[in-house]
C-alpha positions in Angstrom: 99.4 96.5 118.5 96.8 97.5 116.2 96.1 99.6 118.6 94.3 103.4 117.0 93.9 105.9 119.3 91.8 109.3 118.2 93.4 112.7 119.2 91.0 115.4 120.9 87.5 116.4 119.3 89.6 119.3 117.9 91.2 117.3 115.1 88.1 115.9 113.7 88.8 112.1 112.3 92.5 111.9 112.7 93.5 108.7 114.0 97.2 107.2 114.9 98.2 103.8 114.9 101.0 101.4 114.9 101.9 100.7 111.2 102.4 96.5 111.4 102.6 94.4 108.8 102.2 97.5 106.2 101.4 97.1 103.3 103.3 98.8 99.7 100.5 101.2 99.3 101.1 102.1 102.9 105.4 102.0 103.1 104.8 104.7 99.5 102.6 106.9 101.5 104.5 107.1 104.7 107.3 107.6 101.8 105.5 110.3 101.2 105.2 112.4 104.2 108.2 111.4 105.5 110.0 112.8 102.6 108.8 116.1 103.5 110.4 115.2 106.5 113.8 114.9 105.3 113.2 117.9 102.9 112.5 119.8 106.2 116.0 118.9 107.3 117.9 119.8 104.3 117.8 116.4 102.3 116.8 116.1 98.6 113.2 113.9 98.1 113.7 110.3 96.7 110.3 108.7 97.3 111.4 105.3 95.7 114.8 105.5 97.6 112.7 106.5 101.0 110.2 104.0 100.7 113.0 101.3 100.3 114.8 102.3 103.4 111.4 102.2 105.6 110.4 99.3 103.7 113.7 97.6 105.1 113.9 99.2 108.3 110.3 98.5 109.4 109.9 94.9 107.8 113.6 94.0 109.8 112.0 94.9 113.0 114.8 97.7 113.6 112.1 100.5 113.5 108.4 100.5 114.0 106.1 103.0 112.1 103.4 105.0 113.6 101.3 107.0 111.7 98.6 109.6 111.8 95.7 109.7 109.7 92.6 111.6 108.5 90.2 110.0 106.2 93.0 107.5 104.9 95.7 110.1 104.2 98.8 109.9 106.1 99.4 113.6 108.2 101.9 112.7 110.7 104.2 110.3 111.6 106.8 109.2 114.4 109.7 106.0 114.1 110.8 104.3 116.7 113.6 101.8 117.9 114.2 99.9 120.9 117.3 100.4 122.1 119.8 97.8 125.0 119.8 99.2 127.9 123.0 97.8 129.6 123.7 98.8 133.1 119.4 98.1 133.8 119.8 95.1 131.4 116.8 95.9 129.9 115.4 98.2 127.0 113.9 101.7 126.2 112.1 103.6 123.2 114.0 105.9 121.3 111.7 108.2 119.0 113.8 108.9 116.3 111.8 111.1 114.1 108.6 112.6 114.4 106.5 114.7 112.1 103.2 116.0 111.6 102.4 118.1 108.3 102.0 121.5 108.7 98.2 122.0 108.1 97.6 119.5 111.0 100.2 121.0 113.6 98.8 122.3 116.7 95.6 120.0 116.6 96.9 117.5 118.6 98.1 115.0 116.3 101.7 115.1 118.0 100.6 114.5 121.3 98.3 112.0 120.1 101.6 109.9 118.5 103.3 110.1 121.6 100.7 108.9 123.7 100.6 105.4 121.5 104.0 105.5 121.8 104.1 105.8 125.3 101.5 102.8 126.1 103.3 100.8 123.4 106.5 101.4 125.1 104.7 100.8 128.7 103.0 97.4 126.8 106.8 96.0 125.9 108.2 96.8 129.1 110.5 99.7 127.9 112.3 101.5 131.1 111.8 104.5 129.5 111.0 106.5 125.9 114.0 109.1 124.7 113.8 111.8 122.1 116.0 114.8 121.1 115.3 117.7 118.8 117.1 120.7 118.0 117.8 123.4 121.1 115.9 126.0 119.2 112.8 124.0 118.2 110.4 125.5 120.3 107.3 124.3 119.3 108.7 120.6 119.8 110.6 121.2 123.1 107.1 122.9 124.4 105.4 119.5 123.0 107.7 117.0 124.8 107.4 118.9 127.7 103.7 119.0 128.2 104.3 115.5 127.6 106.6 114.6 130.8 109.7 114.9 129.0 112.8 116.2 130.4 115.7 117.4 129.7 119.1 115.5 130.7 121.8 117.3 131.9 125.4 116.6 132.2 125.2 114.7 128.7 126.8 115.9 125.6 125.7 114.5 122.1 128.9 113.3 119.8 129.2 112.5 116.2 131.6 110.4 114.4 131.0 111.2 110.2 132.3 107.5 108.5 130.8 109.0 105.2 131.3 112.4 103.5 128.4 114.8 104.3 126.8 115.5 100.5 125.1 118.8 100.7 128.9 120.5 101.6 128.3 121.7 105.4 
């Protein structure tokens, strides 16, 4: 799955690929922008812990990372995971995280990440690709709708915290 896809010409030298068997340097580079993503959601930066978490989850196969890079620098990523689909006796892919650094947004990078994930999910025999985002994340909702994603009505997302929220919210 080392397929590399280039986004539209407007994004220059940007390419998107699955990060298979990442090197330590690739994990560290992914951790740097993953921490920017975490900061966006109010988490504290912790490059060492982030790199360790990414390496553990990618190497175990629990997660797969897709990266967008421009001249060797990672500028965006998406993280997916396969999920059993018990009623259909198959599996689907869930996009857990998707992030493009601010100065590369609206250039087709996010769309290309979604296209690469869709192609990989089809090759893997997935039944569908699902994701979630905040109801007020208008740019993301527009991107997902343009990519063919539709809202699932009639379901409600619920959570049961098992550890205290250290941020105090």
